[in-house]
Backbone atoms as SQL, in Angstrom:
CREATE TABLE atoms (id INTEGER PRIMARY KEY, chain TEXT, resi INTEGER, resn TEXT, atom TEXT, x REAL, y REAL, z REAL);
INSERT INTO atoms VALUES
  (1, 'A', 1, 'MET', 'N', -3.614, 5.743, -20.103),
  (2, 'A', 1, 'MET', 'CA', -4.542, 6.571, -20.830),
  (3, 'A', 1, 'MET', 'C', -4.715, 6.151, -22.291),
  (4, 'A', 2, 'PRO', 'N', -3.747, 5.523, -22.920),
  (5, 'A', 2, 'PRO', 'CA', -3.928, 5.216, -24.340),
  (6, 'A', 2, 'PRO', 'C', -5.057, 4.228, -24.624),
  (7, 'A', 3, 'ASN', 'N', -5.516, 3.504, -23.611),
  (8, 'A', 3, 'ASN', 'CA', -6.612, 2.555, -23.820),
  (9, 'A', 3, 'ASN', 'C', -7.981, 3.190, -23.677),
  (10, 'A', 4, 'ILE', 'N', -8.043, 4.435, -23.244),
  (11, 'A', 4, 'ILE', 'CA', -9.328, 5.116, -23.084),
  (12, 'A', 4, 'ILE', 'C', -9.835, 5.541, -24.452),
  (13, 'A', 5, 'LYS', 'N', -11.036, 5.122, -24.790),
  (14, 'A', 5, 'LYS', 'CA', -11.633, 5.454, -26.084),
  (15, 'A', 5, 'LYS', 'C', -12.827, 6.390, -25.943),
  (16, 'A', 6, 'ALA', 'N', -13.458, 6.388, -24.785),
  (17, 'A', 6, 'ALA', 'CA', -14.652, 7.208, -24.563),
  (18, 'A', 6, 'ALA', 'C', -14.254, 8.616, -24.136),
  (19, 'A', 7, 'ALA', 'N', -15.122, 9.565, -24.432),
  (20, 'A', 7, 'ALA', 'CA', -14.936, 10.931, -23.943),
  (21, 'A', 7, 'ALA', 'C', -15.047, 10.921, -22.418),
  (22, 'A', 8, 'VAL', 'N', -14.261, 11.771, -21.765),
  (23, 'A', 8, 'VAL', 'CA', -14.180, 11.783, -20.303),
  (24, 'A', 8, 'VAL', 'C', -14.628, 13.142, -19.769),
  (25, 'A', 9, 'LEU', 'N', -15.553, 13.122, -18.823),
  (26, 'A', 9, 'LEU', 'CA', -16.012, 14.328, -18.139),
  (27, 'A', 9, 'LEU', 'C', -15.613, 14.215, -16.678),
  (28, 'A', 10, 'VAL', 'N', -14.856, 15.198, -16.187),
  (29, 'A', 10, 'VAL', 'CA', -14.388, 15.214, -14.800),
  (30, 'A', 10, 'VAL', 'C', -14.962, 16.451, -14.125),
  (31, 'A', 11, 'GLN', 'N', -15.643, 16.244, -13.000),
  (32, 'A', 11, 'GLN', 'CA', -16.232, 17.355, -12.260),
  (33, 'A', 11, 'GLN', 'C', -15.962, 17.124, -10.779),
  (34, 'A', 12, 'HIS', 'N', -15.338, 18.121, -10.155),
  (35, 'A', 12, 'HIS', 'CA', -15.108, 17.971, -8.722),
  (36, 'A', 12, 'HIS', 'C', -15.056, 19.322, -8.030),
  (37, 'A', 13, 'GLY', 'N', -15.299, 19.254, -6.731),
  (38, 'A', 13, 'GLY', 'CA', -15.287, 20.458, -5.917),
  (39, 'A', 13, 'GLY', 'C', -13.884, 21.021, -5.786),
  (40, 'A', 14, 'ALA', 'N', -13.769, 22.330, -5.863),
  (41, 'A', 14, 'ALA', 'CA', -12.464, 22.980, -5.775),
  (42, 'A', 14, 'ALA', 'C', -11.808, 22.785, -4.411),
  (43, 'A', 15, 'LEU', 'N', -12.602, 22.476, -3.390),
  (44, 'A', 15, 'LEU', 'CA', -12.040, 22.256, -2.059),
  (45, 'A', 15, 'LEU', 'C', -11.589, 20.811, -1.842),
  (46, 'A', 16, 'ASP', 'N', -11.791, 19.964, -2.834),
  (47, 'A', 16, 'ASP', 'CA', -11.301, 18.585, -2.784),
  (48, 'A', 16, 'ASP', 'C', -9.854, 18.616, -3.286),
  (49, 'A', 17, 'THR', 'N', -8.961, 19.023, -2.418),
  (50, 'A', 17, 'THR', 'CA', -7.596, 19.352, -2.835),
  (51, 'A', 17, 'THR', 'C', -6.842, 18.187, -3.460),
  (52, 'A', 18, 'ARG', 'N', -7.095, 16.978, -3.016),
  (53, 'A', 18, 'ARG', 'CA', -6.397, 15.821, -3.598),
  (54, 'A', 18, 'ARG', 'C', -6.695, 15.717, -5.087),
  (55, 'A', 19, 'LEU', 'N', -7.947, 15.866, -5.459),
  (56, 'A', 19, 'LEU', 'CA', -8.315, 15.786, -6.870),
  (57, 'A', 19, 'LEU', 'C', -7.881, 17.022, -7.643),
  (58, 'A', 20, 'VAL', 'N', -7.988, 18.180, -7.020),
  (59, 'A', 20, 'VAL', 'CA', -7.563, 19.416, -7.679),
  (60, 'A', 20, 'VAL', 'C', -6.073, 19.338, -8.017),
  (61, 'A', 21, 'GLU', 'N', -5.286, 18.836, -7.085),
  (62, 'A', 21, 'GLU', 'CA', -3.846, 18.725, -7.310),
  (63, 'A', 21, 'GLU', 'C', -3.511, 17.684, -8.376),
  (64, 'A', 22, 'ALA', 'N', -4.296, 16.632, -8.481),
  (65, 'A', 22, 'ALA', 'CA', -4.032, 15.564, -9.446),
  (66, 'A', 22, 'ALA', 'C', -4.500, 15.916, -10.856),
  (67, 'A', 23, 'TRP', 'N', -5.464, 16.819, -10.981),
  (68, 'A', 23, 'TRP', 'CA', -6.076, 17.092, -12.274),
  (69, 'A', 23, 'TRP', 'C', -5.087, 17.513, -13.359),
  (70, 'A', 24, 'PRO', 'N', -4.137, 18.411, -13.121),
  (71, 'A', 24, 'PRO', 'CA', -3.245, 18.809, -14.221),
  (72, 'A', 24, 'PRO', 'C', -2.517, 17.632, -14.880),
  (73, 'A', 25, 'ALA', 'N', -2.091, 16.663, -14.097),
  (74, 'A', 25, 'ALA', 'CA', -1.408, 15.498, -14.668),
  (75, 'A', 25, 'ALA', 'C', -2.367, 14.647, -15.496),
  (76, 'A', 26, 'TYR', 'N', -3.590, 14.459, -14.998),
  (77, 'A', 26, 'TYR', 'CA', -4.583, 13.708, -15.763),
  (78, 'A', 26, 'TYR', 'C', -4.948, 14.444, -17.045),
  (79, 'A', 27, 'ASP', 'N', -5.139, 15.746, -16.944),
  (80, 'A', 27, 'ASP', 'CA', -5.463, 16.563, -18.109),
  (81, 'A', 27, 'ASP', 'C', -4.371, 16.423, -19.170),
  (82, 'A', 28, 'ALA', 'N', -3.120, 16.525, -18.756),
  (83, 'A', 28, 'ALA', 'CA', -2.001, 16.406, -19.692),
  (84, 'A', 28, 'ALA', 'C', -1.953, 15.020, -20.329),
  (85, 'A', 29, 'ALA', 'N', -2.179, 13.982, -19.531),
  (86, 'A', 29, 'ALA', 'CA', -2.142, 12.616, -20.060),
  (87, 'A', 29, 'ALA', 'C', -3.286, 12.366, -21.035),
  (88, 'A', 30, 'LEU', 'N', -4.472, 12.851, -20.708),
  (89, 'A', 30, 'LEU', 'CA', -5.610, 12.694, -21.617),
  (90, 'A', 30, 'LEU', 'C', -5.375, 13.463, -22.915),
  (91, 'A', 31, 'THR', 'N', -4.820, 14.645, -22.806),
  (92, 'A', 31, 'THR', 'CA', -4.506, 15.441, -23.993),
  (93, 'A', 31, 'THR', 'C', -3.468, 14.722, -24.850),
  (94, 'A', 32, 'ALA', 'N', -2.417, 14.215, -24.230),
  (95, 'A', 32, 'ALA', 'CA', -1.365, 13.506, -24.962),
  (96, 'A', 32, 'ALA', 'C', -1.904, 12.265, -25.668),
  (97, 'A', 33, 'ALA', 'N', -2.915, 11.640, -25.077),
  (98, 'A', 33, 'ALA', 'CA', -3.515, 10.438, -25.662),
  (99, 'A', 33, 'ALA', 'C', -4.641, 10.776, -26.637),
  (100, 'A', 34, 'ASN', 'N', -4.854, 12.063, -26.896),
  (101, 'A', 34, 'ASN', 'CA', -5.929, 12.520, -27.793),
  (102, 'A', 34, 'ASN', 'C', -7.308, 12.056, -27.355),
  (103, 'A', 35, 'VAL', 'N', -7.531, 12.021, -26.046),
  (104, 'A', 35, 'VAL', 'CA', -8.836, 11.651, -25.505),
  (105, 'A', 35, 'VAL', 'C', -9.663, 12.926, -25.348),
  (106, 'A', 36, 'THR', 'N', -10.853, 12.927, -25.911),
  (107, 'A', 36, 'THR', 'CA', -11.768, 14.048, -25.719),
  (108, 'A', 36, 'THR', 'C', -12.113, 14.125, -24.244),
  (109, 'A', 37, 'HIS', 'N', -11.934, 15.302, -23.648),
  (110, 'A', 37, 'HIS', 'CA', -12.207, 15.427, -22.213),
  (111, 'A', 37, 'HIS', 'C', -12.456, 16.874, -21.826),
  (112, 'A', 38, 'GLU', 'N', -13.128, 17.022, -20.697),
  (113, 'A', 38, 'GLU', 'CA', -13.358, 18.317, -20.063),
  (114, 'A', 38, 'GLU', 'C', -13.211, 18.117, -18.565),
  (115, 'A', 39, 'GLY', 'N', -12.726, 19.155, -17.905),
  (116, 'A', 39, 'GLY', 'CA', -12.647, 19.141, -16.454),
  (117, 'A', 39, 'GLY', 'C', -13.246, 20.411, -15.888),
  (118, 'A', 40, 'HIS', 'N', -14.048, 20.272, -14.850),
  (119, 'A', 40, 'HIS', 'CA', -14.700, 21.424, -14.221),
  (120, 'A', 40, 'HIS', 'C', -14.467, 21.388, -12.716),
  (121, 'A', 41, 'LEU', 'N', -14.069, 22.535, -12.187),
  (122, 'A', 41, 'LEU', 'CA', -13.934, 22.725, -10.741),
  (123, 'A', 41, 'LEU', 'C', -15.077, 23.605, -10.276),
  (124, 'A', 42, 'TYR', 'N', -15.649, 23.275, -9.140),
  (125, 'A', 42, 'TYR', 'CA', -16.758, 24.052, -8.589),
  (126, 'A', 42, 'TYR', 'C', -16.282, 24.766, -7.329),
  (127, 'A', 43, 'PRO', 'N', -16.090, 26.093, -7.427),
  (128, 'A', 43, 'PRO', 'CA', -15.579, 26.869, -6.291),
  (129, 'A', 43, 'PRO', 'C', -16.442, 26.690, -5.039),
  (130, 'A', 44, 'GLY', 'N', -15.781, 26.506, -3.917),
  (131, 'A', 44, 'GLY', 'CA', -16.478, 26.376, -2.645),
  (132, 'A', 44, 'GLY', 'C', -17.073, 25.004, -2.390),
  (133, 'A', 45, 'ALA', 'N', -17.024, 24.117, -3.378),
  (134, 'A', 45, 'ALA', 'CA', -17.619, 22.783, -3.236),
  (135, 'A', 45, 'ALA', 'C', -16.563, 21.780, -2.766),
  (136, 'A', 46, 'VAL', 'N', -17.019, 20.799, -1.997),
  (137, 'A', 46, 'VAL', 'CA', -16.145, 19.751, -1.463),
  (138, 'A', 46, 'VAL', 'C', -16.403, 18.436, -2.194),
  (139, 'A', 47, 'HIS', 'N', -15.628, 17.411, -1.851),
  (140, 'A', 47, 'HIS', 'CA', -15.858, 16.069, -2.383),
  (141, 'A', 47, 'HIS', 'C', -17.283, 15.638, -2.025),
  (142, 'A', 48, 'GLY', 'N', -18.007, 15.104, -2.976),
  (143, 'A', 48, 'GLY', 'CA', -19.372, 14.667, -2.725),
  (144, 'A', 48, 'GLY', 'C', -20.400, 15.779, -2.810),
  (145, 'A', 49, 'PHE', 'N', -20.053, 16.896, -3.423),
  (146, 'A', 49, 'PHE', 'CA', -20.956, 18.052, -3.486),
  (147, 'A', 49, 'PHE', 'C', -22.272, 17.753, -4.181),
  (148, 'A', 50, 'PHE', 'N', -22.312, 16.702, -4.985),
  (149, 'A', 50, 'PHE', 'CA', -23.504, 16.372, -5.769),
  (150, 'A', 50, 'PHE', 'C', -24.497, 15.506, -4.992),
  (151, 'A', 51, 'ASN', 'N', -24.071, 14.938, -3.876),
  (152, 'A', 51, 'ASN', 'CA', -24.880, 13.973, -3.130),
  (153, 'A', 51, 'ASN', 'C', -25.791, 14.683, -2.127),
  (154, 'A', 52, 'ASP', 'N', -27.070, 14.794, -2.467),
  (155, 'A', 52, 'ASP', 'CA', -28.004, 15.496, -1.576),
  (156, 'A', 52, 'ASP', 'C', -28.388, 14.674, -0.345),
  (157, 'A', 53, 'ALA', 'N', -27.906, 13.436, -0.258),
  (158, 'A', 53, 'ALA', 'CA', -28.136, 12.625, 0.941),
  (159, 'A', 53, 'ALA', 'C', -27.124, 12.957, 2.039),
  (160, 'A', 54, 'THR', 'N', -26.146, 13.784, 1.716),
  (161, 'A', 54, 'THR', 'CA', -25.164, 14.242, 2.707),
  (162, 'A', 54, 'THR', 'C', -25.225, 15.768, 2.747),
  (163, 'A', 55, 'PRO', 'N', -26.178, 16.306, 3.513),
  (164, 'A', 55, 'PRO', 'CA', -26.399, 17.759, 3.511),
  (165, 'A', 55, 'PRO', 'C', -25.170, 18.582, 3.876),
  (166, 'A', 56, 'GLU', 'N', -24.259, 18.013, 4.664),
  (167, 'A', 56, 'GLU', 'CA', -23.062, 18.764, 5.039),
  (168, 'A', 56, 'GLU', 'C', -22.108, 18.949, 3.858),
  (169, 'A', 57, 'ARG', 'N', -22.291, 18.174, 2.804),
  (170, 'A', 57, 'ARG', 'CA', -21.439, 18.272, 1.615),
  (171, 'A', 57, 'ARG', 'C', -22.180, 18.831, 0.407),
  (172, 'A', 58, 'TYR', 'N', -23.467, 18.653, 0.377),
  (173, 'A', 58, 'TYR', 'CA', -24.262, 19.017, -0.797),
  (174, 'A', 58, 'TYR', 'C', -24.174, 20.511, -1.086),
  (175, 'A', 59, 'ASP', 'N', -23.930, 20.830, -2.353),
  (176, 'A', 59, 'ASP', 'CA', -23.881, 22.216, -2.816),
  (177, 'A', 59, 'ASP', 'C', -24.863, 22.321, -3.979),
  (178, 'A', 60, 'GLU', 'N', -26.039, 22.853, -3.703),
  (179, 'A', 60, 'GLU', 'CA', -27.110, 22.853, -4.700),
  (180, 'A', 60, 'GLU', 'C', -26.717, 23.581, -5.979),
  (181, 'A', 61, 'ALA', 'N', -26.095, 24.731, -5.865),
  (182, 'A', 61, 'ALA', 'CA', -25.721, 25.492, -7.067),
  (183, 'A', 61, 'ALA', 'C', -24.715, 24.713, -7.914),
  (184, 'A', 62, 'ALA', 'N', -23.702, 24.154, -7.273),
  (185, 'A', 62, 'ALA', 'CA', -22.697, 23.384, -8.007),
  (186, 'A', 62, 'ALA', 'C', -23.314, 22.119, -8.597),
  (187, 'A', 63, 'ALA', 'N', -24.168, 21.451, -7.831),
  (188, 'A', 63, 'ALA', 'CA', -24.810, 20.229, -8.315),
  (189, 'A', 63, 'ALA', 'C', -25.707, 20.514, -9.513),
  (190, 'A', 64, 'THR', 'N', -26.422, 21.621, -9.473),
  (191, 'A', 64, 'THR', 'CA', -27.295, 21.993, -10.593),
  (192, 'A', 64, 'THR', 'C', -26.468, 22.235, -11.849),
  (193, 'A', 65, 'GLN', 'N', -25.373, 22.962, -11.711),
  (194, 'A', 65, 'GLN', 'CA', -24.514, 23.226, -12.865),
  (195, 'A', 65, 'GLN', 'C', -23.856, 21.937, -13.363),
  (196, 'A', 66, 'ALA', 'N', -23.407, 21.095, -12.442),
  (197, 'A', 66, 'ALA', 'CA', -22.781, 19.832, -12.826),
  (198, 'A', 66, 'ALA', 'C', -23.776, 18.928, -13.553),
  (199, 'A', 67, 'TRP', 'N', -25.022, 18.907, -13.090),
  (200, 'A', 67, 'TRP', 'CA', -26.033, 18.080, -13.746),
  (201, 'A', 67, 'TRP', 'C', -26.292, 18.577, -15.164),
  (202, 'A', 68, 'ALA', 'N', -26.402, 19.888, -15.347),
  (203, 'A', 68, 'ALA', 'CA', -26.615, 20.448, -16.687),
  (204, 'A', 68, 'ALA', 'C', -25.452, 20.074, -17.607),
  (205, 'A', 69, 'ARG', 'N', -24.239, 20.155, -17.092),
  (206, 'A', 69, 'ARG', 'CA', -23.070, 19.783, -17.896),
  (207, 'A', 69, 'ARG', 'C', -23.062, 18.289, -18.210),
  (208, 'A', 70, 'THR', 'N', -23.515, 17.478, -17.267),
  (209, 'A', 70, 'THR', 'CA', -23.570, 16.036, -17.483),
  (210, 'A', 70, 'THR', 'C', -24.572, 15.685, -18.578),
  (211, 'A', 71, 'VAL', 'N', -25.752, 16.270, -18.510),
  (212, 'A', 71, 'VAL', 'CA', -26.775, 16.016, -19.533),
  (213, 'A', 71, 'VAL', 'C', -26.270, 16.467, -20.901),
  (214, 'A', 72, 'ASP', 'N', -25.661, 17.649, -20.955),
  (215, 'A', 72, 'ASP', 'CA', -25.100, 18.139, -22.213),
  (216, 'A', 72, 'ASP', 'C', -24.036, 17.175, -22.737),
  (217, 'A', 73, 'TRP', 'N', -23.184, 16.689, -21.842),
  (218, 'A', 73, 'TRP', 'CA', -22.121, 15.750, -22.216),
  (219, 'A', 73, 'TRP', 'C', -22.710, 14.472, -22.812),
  (220, 'A', 74, 'PHE', 'N', -23.707, 13.918, -22.143),
  (221, 'A', 74, 'PHE', 'CA', -24.343, 12.712, -22.671),
  (222, 'A', 74, 'PHE', 'C', -24.989, 12.975, -24.024),
  (223, 'A', 75, 'ASN', 'N', -25.613, 14.116, -24.179),
  (224, 'A', 75, 'ASN', 'CA', -26.230, 14.440, -25.467),
  (225, 'A', 75, 'ASN', 'C', -25.191, 14.564, -26.581),
  (226, 'A', 76, 'ARG', 'N', -24.006, 15.045, -26.256),
  (227, 'A', 76, 'ARG', 'CA', -22.957, 15.197, -27.271),
  (228, 'A', 76, 'ARG', 'C', -22.205, 13.902, -27.557),
  (229, 'A', 77, 'TYR', 'N', -21.939, 13.095, -26.535),
  (230, 'A', 77, 'TYR', 'CA', -21.013, 11.977, -26.720),
  (231, 'A', 77, 'TYR', 'C', -21.610, 10.585, -26.534),
  (232, 'A', 78, 'VAL', 'N', -22.807, 10.495, -25.984),
  (233, 'A', 78, 'VAL', 'CA', -23.381, 9.173, -25.730),
  (234, 'A', 78, 'VAL', 'C', -24.610, 8.927, -26.587),
  (235, 'A', 79, 'ARG', 'N', -25.401, 9.929, -26.734),
  (236, 'A', 79, 'ARG', 'CA', -26.653, 9.796, -27.484),
  (237, 'A', 79, 'ARG', 'C', -26.367, 9.504, -28.951),
  (238, 'A', 80, 'ASP', 'N', -27.190, 8.651, -29.549),
  (239, 'A', 80, 'ASP', 'CA', -26.991, 8.428, -30.989),
  (240, 'A', 80, 'ASP', 'C', -28.087, 9.010, -31.810);
């Protein structure tokens, strides 16, 4: 983590248990390395919730919120 210089945005479905379980350790490591970061869990959403090409996984409400957060993130940390 000490080599990460960019702000990090993490968004995943709350039902993606592997990532949900791993997040606290990543959050702690990013915090310890003073990396600007945010993490968001989307209740009821699975891995791939943002991909509308996989209707069995797509969660429109979660994807809409994740997209808004992504655009906001880019406006804060990427845009000059």
